[in-house]
C-alpha positions, 0 to 999 in steps of 0.5 A: 593836730594831735599827731603834730603835737606828738611829733614835736620835740619836747622842750625841756625847761632849764633848771632854776638859777641857784641864788646864794642863801640870804641871811635874815634881814638886818633891821637898822634903827631909823629916826622918823621926824614928823612935824605938823602945823595946826594953824598956819597963821599962828604956825606952832609946829610940833616935832615928834621923833620916833626911834624905830628898830629891832636892834639892841638897846644901849644897855643890852649893847653894853653902851651907856650907864651901868647900874646905880653905884653901890647897888650891891649894898655890901657896906655902909659906903655902898648904901651912902653912894646909892642914896646920894646917886638917887638924890642927885638924879631925882633932883635933876630929873625933877628940875627937868620935868618942871621945865619940860612942863612949862615949855609944853604948856607955853607951846600948847597955849598958842594952839587954837581949838578946831574952830580957830578960837583961842578961848580956853587954850590956857585951860586946855594946856593946863589940863594936859600939862597937869600930868607932867607936873605930877611927874615932876612932884614925884621926882622931887619926892624921890630926891627927898626920900633918897636923902632921908634913906642914909640918915635913917640907915645910920640911925637904925644901925648906929650900934652895929656901925660903932662896933666895926668902927664905921659909924660917924663920929659924934661931935660934942658941942664945944662949950666956950663959956668958962668961969675965970 
């Protein structure tokens, strides 16, 4: 047997195929929508949208909003534009968060507990949405303090603004009462 094996021709293996080089796999963002029904009789559904992916964010890609207007603080107009921007956006976000909290609470009120009982559903919903309501209050405070920002700036730097002619003109009250 050893002689048969040595007399046999040695088979050569063909070289492995050469493949073109591959680049790193591209990650594309994908949206995942999940819905879950807690109780088929009541049938509230909760939809969760996730944005997964290692791609660039909208800000890094150069798409979307830039910074706040007047963010370089080079003049009093910049400071005023910045405070107006903060006030308007804070107010808008506060209103949106309040509406979000109300909608979430209304949705959670209709979800029974693990045993199918509806007792305590409102209290559970309030305990969950309390945090979102606090976020709405914080946004409201942001709008409030942003509106006070420019008036405090004018009050503190009025003398410097008067020197360069950029201060707000003081309105003198009109006395319409005159002796004839």
